[in-house]
N, C-alpha and C positions, 0 to 999 in steps of 0.2 A: 440560367445558372442555378436557380433554386430547384428546378425539376431535376437537373442533372445530379445535384448534391443529394436530393432525396433518393433517387435511384441508386446512387453509389452507397448511400447509407444502408438501405435495405439489403442490397447485394452483399455488402461487407458483413452485416449482421448474420445473414444466412450462411455465407461461406465460413465465418468464424464459428458459428454453431456446429456446422458439419465437421470442420477440421478439429474443433475442440473435443467433440464427442468421439471421433475416430481416434484421436491421440490417446484418450483415456482407454478406449477399447484395446488399443495396441499394448499399453503398459499393463492392463489387466490380463492380457494373454501371456505375460511373462510368468515363468515358474517362480513360486514364492519360497521354495525350500531354502535356497541360498540367501534370499532377502531376509527371511526370518532368522537365519543363523547369524547374519551380519548385524541385525538389530539386537539380537539376544546378547551377542558378545560385548555390547557397549551399554547394556541396560543398567548395569550396576550403578551408574552415576545418578539414576533416579531413585534408587533404594534409600529409604530413610530421609529423603529430602522433602521439604514442604513443596506443595504443588506450585507455589509461586515464590521461589527464592530470590533474594536480592544480592547482587554481587558487591554492593556496598550497603551493609545492613542498616535499615532505618530510613532508606530513601527509595520510594516507589519509582523514582526516575530510573533506577537501576534494576527494577524488577524483571525477572524472566518468567515467561509464561510456559513453564514446563508442563503444567496441567494440560494445556491444549496440545502440546507436542506429543505427549505420551498417551493421552486419553483419546485423541482424535487422529492427528496426523500420522503418527507411527502405527496406531491401531488400524487405520485404513490401509497403510502401506503393506502390512503383513497379511492382508486378506487377499485371497481365500486360503484357509488352512486346509489340511489334508481331507477333512470331512465336510468341507463347504462346497456349495454350488460354484463351479469354476467358470460359469458362462460369462465371458468378458463383456458381451453386449448388455446384459442385465446389470452386472456389477458396475460398469461405467456409468450407468444411468442412476442407480440407487445408492451407490457408494456405501456398502455395508461394513460393519466390524462387530466384534463381540463386546458387548457391554456387560460389565459385572455388577450385579445388584448391590447397591449401597457402597460401591467402591469407585475410586478414581484410578488413574494409571492403568487403563485397560490393556495396553500393549505389554506392559511389564507383567501384569497378572497372567495374561495368556501364555507368555513365553517362559514363565517360571512355574508353570503347571499348577497354578492356583485352582483349587477345586470348588470354589464358591459358585453360587447360582449365576448363570449368564444367559443372555439372549442375543439375537442378532438385531442390531440397531442400524437402520438405514438413514444416513444423513443426506437426504435427497436435495434439500433446497439450495445447497452450494454446489458449484462445479467441482471443487477440489482439484483444480488443474495443477497444483503444486506436485501432484503425484506423477506428472509426466516427466519432469527431470528426476524426481526423488527415487522412484522405484528402480529405474535403470542404474542409478548411482549406487543404490543399496545392493543391487545385484553384483556390483563390481567391488565394493569396498565396505568397510564397517561403518556403522552410524557415526562414530567419532571422526573418522576420516572425512565423511561427508560434511560434518560441521566445520572442520578445519578448511576444507575446500571452499565452503561458502565464505569463510573469513577472508581467504586469499582472493577470491573473486571480488568481493566487495572492496577490499583494499586497493586492488588494481583498478577497478572501475572508478573509485573516488579520486585516485591519482590522475587518471586520464581525464576525467571531467574537469578537475581544477586546473590542470595544465592547459587544456583546450580553452577553458574560460579566459585564461590570461592571454593565450595566443590569439584568439578570435577577436577580443575586444581591445587588446593593447594596453589595458590598465587593470587595476586590482578590484574594481567595483564589483563585478559579477562574481569573481572568485571569493571575495570577502563575504558577500551575501550568501553564497552557497555554503561556505564554511560555517556561518552562523546557523543556517538551516540544518546542517548535518549535526551540529552540536545539539540542537533541539531534538533531532530524531534519535540520537544516541546510537551510533553505529556499533558500539561494543555489544549491546544487548541484541541488536539485529543480527550480528554475526553468530550469536550463540543460540538463537531460537529460530526454528523454521517458521513459527507463527508470525514473527516480526519480519523475517527475511523477505517474504513475498512482495510486499509493497516496496520495500527498500530496493530490491533488485529490479523490479519493473521501473521504478523511478530512475535509477541509475542508467538503465538501458535507454529509457526515453530521453534523458539528458544527453547521453552520448549521441543518439540519433539526431537530436536537434542541433547540437554543436557541430557535428560533422556535415549535416545536410541542409542547414537552415537556408542557404542560398538557393537551394533547389525546391524548397517548400513554399509554394505560392500562398499568400495570406488569405486568398478567397477560395481557391480551388482545392488546395492540398492540406492546409492547416486544419480545417474542420475534420477531415477524414483522419488525420494524424491523431487528433485528440479523441475522436471516436474510437480508434483502435486502442489507444492507451486505456480508455475507460473499459473497453471490452476485456483487455488483457488483465487489468488489475482485479476485476471481479471474477475472472476465470481462476486465478491462483490464490486469491485472498478470501478470508472469512468476512470480517467487517472490522478491520483494525484501525488504520488511519489512511483511508483511500484518497482523501483530498490532496495529500502530499504528491501523489502521482500526477495530479493535474496542475497544482500551483507552481511547483518548482520548474517543470519543463516549460510551462507557459511564461513565467517571468523571464526565463532564459531566452525564449523565443522572442519575447517583446523587446528585450535589450538588443538582441542581434538584428532585429528588424525594426529598430527604433524609427528610422526615417519613414518607413511605410506605415507602421502601426500607430506611432505616437506623434503624429503631426497635428493632432487636435484632441481636446478632451473627449468630445462626443465620439469621435472615431475610435479612440482607444478603448473607451468603456464599452461601446457597442461590440467591438471585436472580442473583448473579454467575455461578454455575455454570450456571444455567438459560439465561441469555443467551449464555454461551460455547458451550453445546451448540447453540443455534439458529444462532449465527454459524458454528460449525464445520460444521453440516449444510448451510448455504448454501454455504460455501466448498468443502467436499468434494463435496457433491451436484452443484453447478454444474460443477465440474471433471470429475466422473465423466460427466456428461451430454455434455460435449464429446468425451470418448473414444468414447462411443456414437455421437454424430453423425458424428465423423470416420470411424469404422469403417463405419457404415451407408452414408453418402453416397458414400464411395469404393468401395463395392461389395466391401468386404473387402480391397482392395488395401493399405490402411493398417490395420494392427492396432493402433489407438491404445489399446485396452484393455490389451493385453499390454505395450506400451511404457510406458504410464502406471504400471502396477503395478511394472514393473522400476525405473522412476525413483524411485518412492516408497521401495522397498527401498534403493536406492543413496543417495538424498539423506538418508535417515534415519540413515545411518551403519551400516546392517546389511549392507552389501555387502562388497566387497573392502577398502575403505579404512575405517580405524577411528580416530576421534578421541575423546578423553575429553571428558566433559561440562565439567569444570572448565577444561580447556585452551581449549575453545570459548568459554566465558563470558569468560575472561580476555582472549582475543584480541579479542573484540568490545568489551570495556571499554577495552582499550589504544587502540583506534582512536578511540573516542569521547572519552576523557578526555585531550585534548591540553591544553597549558598555558593557553590562553585560556578553555577550558571549565572547567578546574579553578579558575582565578582567579575566574570568575563564581560557581562553587560556594562558594568560600571567602567571598566577599563576602556571598552569600546566607546562609551559616551564621553569620557574624558578625552580620548583621542580625537573624537569628532569635534569636540569644542575647541581643542588646540588647532586642528586643521581649519576650522571655520574662522577662528581669529586670524590665523596667518593668511587666509585667502578671502578675507572679508570684502575686499574690493571686487572680487570676482564672483561672489555668491549671487546667484540668481535662481529663483524658484521657477523652473519650467513646468507650469501646471499641466501642460499637454502630456508631459512625461510622468510627472509625479502622481497626479491624481488617478490615472488608470492603474498604475502600479499599486497604490494604496487600496484601490478598489479590490484588487486580487487578494490583498491582505485581509479583507473582510469575509472572504468566502469560507474559511474555517468556522467562523461564527455562525454563518448560515447553516453549515453542517450540524453544529452543536444544537441549533434551534430545531432543526428538522429531525434529529436523532437524539433527543434529550435523554431518554431513558438509557439507551445504550452508552452514550457518552458520559453519563454519570456513573453507571455501574462498572464501566470498563475504562474509567479515566486513566488507569495505570498504563494503558497503551494508546488511548485516543488523544492524549495530550500531544502526541507527535503531529497531529494535524496543525498545531500552532507553528510548525516549521514554515508553513507558507506565509503566515503573518510576519514572522521574524525576518524572513528573506525579503519580503516586500518593504518592510520598514527600513532595513539596512540599505536596500537599493535606493529608496526614495531619498534618504539622507545623503548617501554618497553621491547621487546624481545632482544634488543641490550644492554640496560644500566642496566637492573635488572638481576643479576645472580641468578640462581636456582641450585638445586642439580641434575638437569637432566643431 
């Protein structure tokens, strides 16, 4: 079994790398004239705005990362321009755009004929797989229409996921936990920013797959490959926002749906979580590493993505020149998440839990075989914060979303204890 899984893992990584690269080649072969026009028609919304506006001023929980959207994502989407190298095989590997010296909002500056000094910046170390759906959509419609389409997609997906959670379990436990997690993620901001949408959409698709196909996903043969693919997919489309959500939410959902098989003992449950986390991590790190190889090889060595990638890992982990404490990093992420409205929702949930517990006190029984593995999943975001301290502190305004996994785990653990069922 182990040898078979290793072979499938290697094969999946290789196939994913080839398909991922070819998909980018295909979208870089698209003509950009129409894309540039459709982006330009909607760029006015970025003019005069701060690079990180808040839709509820004073709360970073509501902060939008327009800086990344217009400086990197949209700048990459409109490349190549009329005078640029249009080689799709090279562009798919090095992901270039025009960077304006001393300025942000590169896409806005380029499409509004800004005459300041610029140079070609190659953002090699990430896959930028978000371009695979984004560029064709921008070929067909304006930037603002794409944003609305993303909102509609996420709303439909959330509705389907919550409906299926109720249908598959026959109770509100899983649906309530997923709702709490979605509040932590803040789907409003995710609908408005491409930067945030990537992990959100991968997570929703993974949840849908688990809810629809869990009975066909064997816990030893298929589940490891599923989480491998999720890890590969999220690193393909994301920068480094809140990737642990893409693992924790589908895993917790899978654990509840496969409770009899996965949660029959504490050790068995925790070992399963560790096993799936390893496969997700191999997919995430492996797919990312393959991009460094692709970028280095296809550029003919002009871009040393391998060296740059390793340097960034050292820096982002907090082992470079900047040092942040683990506790300080966690507290900063918690500070941004637990704003008054979220705390109010938490208080209401706690009061409701106490009332339910009192009413069902004769039936309350802590099933440690179920609860402890679930709570173990809730610790994983803190492992991420420890391993990526610098990044999680400097970018706490979006990395706080990783705590959605912790919140979902806590809600599930409590509801599994105080709400009796016919199981």
